[in-house]
C-alpha positions as YAML, in Angstrom:
chain: A
units: angstrom
residues:
- id: 1
  name: GLY
  ca: [16.69, 19.75, -19.34]
- id: 2
  name: GLY
  ca: [17.04, 16.12, -19.82]
- id: 3
  name: PRO
  ca: [15.36, 13.66, -22.26]
- id: 4
  name: THR
  ca: [11.75, 13.66, -22.63]
- id: 5
  name: THR
  ca: [10.08, 11.37, -20.20]
- id: 6
  name: GLY
  ca: [6.85, 9.24, -20.64]
- id: 7
  name: ALA
  ca: [5.49, 5.85, -20.48]
- id: 8
  name: PRO
  ca: [6.83, 3.19, -20.38]
- id: 9
  name: SER
  ca: [9.71, 4.70, -18.45]
- id: 10
  name: HIS
  ca: [7.24, 5.61, -15.60]
- id: 11
  name: PHE
  ca: [6.35, 2.04, -15.20]
- id: 12
  name: ALA
  ca: [9.45, 0.07, -15.66]
- id: 13
  name: ALA
  ca: [13.00, 0.64, -14.44]
- id: 14
  name: GLY
  ca: [15.10, 1.14, -17.60]
- id: 15
  name: GLY
  ca: [11.95, 1.48, -19.79]
- id: 16
  name: GLN
  ca: [11.86, 3.59, -22.89]
- id: 17
  name: THR
  ca: [11.17, 7.31, -22.79]
- id: 18
  name: VAL
  ca: [8.51, 8.45, -25.26]
- id: 19
  name: GLU
  ca: [11.01, 9.67, -27.97]
- id: 20
  name: HIS
  ca: [12.26, 6.05, -28.08]
- id: 21
  name: VAL
  ca: [8.90, 4.20, -28.46]
- id: 22
  name: PRO
  ca: [8.55, 2.98, -31.98]
- id: 23
  name: LEU
  ca: [5.42, 4.37, -33.84]
- id: 24
  name: ASP
  ca: [3.99, 0.99, -34.43]
- id: 25
  name: ARG
  ca: [3.63, 0.69, -30.56]
- id: 26
  name: ILE
  ca: [1.56, 3.97, -30.43]
- id: 27
  name: ILE
  ca: [-0.63, 3.54, -33.44]
- id: 28
  name: GLY
  ca: [-3.46, 1.01, -33.40]
- id: 29
  name: PRO
  ca: [-7.24, 0.47, -32.63]
- id: 30
  name: THR
  ca: [-8.35, 2.59, -29.72]
- id: 31
  name: LEU
  ca: [-11.13, 2.16, -27.25]
- id: 32
  name: VAL
  ca: [-12.35, 3.90, -24.08]
- id: 33
  name: ILE
  ca: [-13.39, 2.02, -20.96]
- id: 34
  name: ASP
  ca: [-15.73, 4.57, -19.21]
- id: 35
  name: VAL
  ca: [-15.84, 4.19, -15.39]
- id: 36
  name: GLU
  ca: [-16.66, 7.82, -14.75]
- id: 37
  name: ALA
  ca: [-20.01, 6.98, -12.91]
- id: 38
  name: ALA
  ca: [-18.24, 4.53, -10.60]
- id: 39
  name: ALA
  ca: [-15.43, 6.84, -9.90]
- id: 40
  name: ARG
  ca: [-17.88, 9.74, -9.08]
- id: 41
  name: ALA
  ca: [-19.74, 7.34, -6.70]
- id: 42
  name: ASN
  ca: [-16.51, 6.21, -5.08]
- id: 43
  name: ARG
  ca: [-13.43, 8.50, -5.11]
- id: 44
  name: ASP
  ca: [-11.27, 5.40, -4.37]
- id: 45
  name: TYR
  ca: [-12.54, 3.32, -7.18]
- id: 46
  name: LEU
  ca: [-10.05, 1.08, -8.61]
- id: 47
  name: ILE
  ca: [-10.21, -0.15, -12.36]
- id: 48
  name: GLY
  ca: [-10.02, -3.85, -12.53]
- id: 49
  name: PRO
  ca: [-10.53, -6.92, -14.68]
- id: 50
  name: ALA
  ca: [-14.43, -6.67, -14.26]
- id: 51
  name: ASP
  ca: [-14.34, -3.18, -16.04]
- id: 52
  name: PHE
  ca: [-12.58, -4.84, -19.08]
- id: 53
  name: ALA
  ca: [-14.90, -7.84, -19.03]
- id: 54
  name: ARG
  ca: [-18.02, -5.49, -18.98]
- id: 55
  name: TRP
  ca: [-16.61, -3.56, -22.03]
- id: 56
  name: GLU
  ca: [-16.13, -6.94, -23.84]
- id: 57
  name: GLN
  ca: [-19.66, -7.98, -23.05]
- id: 58
  name: VAL
  ca: [-20.95, -4.95, -24.96]
- id: 59
  name: HIS
  ca: [-18.43, -4.43, -27.67]
- id: 60
  name: GLY
  ca: [-16.86, -7.75, -28.14]
- id: 61
  name: ARG
  ca: [-13.21, -8.82, -27.59]
- id: 62
  name: ILE
  ca: [-10.59, -6.15, -27.13]
- id: 63
  name: PRO
  ca: [-8.45, -6.15, -30.23]
- id: 64
  name: GLU
  ca: [-4.91, -7.28, -30.08]
- id: 65
  name: ARG
  ca: [-2.35, -4.25, -29.38]
- id: 66
  name: ALA
  ca: [-5.33, -2.00, -28.59]
- id: 67
  name: ILE
  ca: [-4.71, 1.38, -27.07]
- id: 68
  name: ILE
  ca: [-7.10, 1.50, -24.14]
- id: 69
  name: LEU
  ca: [-8.09, 4.94, -22.62]
- id: 70
  name: LEU
  ca: [-9.76, 4.95, -19.28]
- id: 71
  name: ARG
  ca: [-12.27, 7.45, -18.52]
- id: 72
  name: THR
  ca: [-12.57, 8.30, -14.85]
...
């Protein structure tokens, strides 16, 4: 096998594989944006800026460098 793969190498040519991502980039405040109901109602649902805005209306501004999990 080759090196371990993972984000951000999946999203950017020449991006780091998971074993090269510094720990300070993967530790931080974490939040969940839940779009499960919308995804169940529409199998082609696309998460967009409105989902983030709705989260912020309820919980406040998303912290800088937050780790955002998307529940579909």
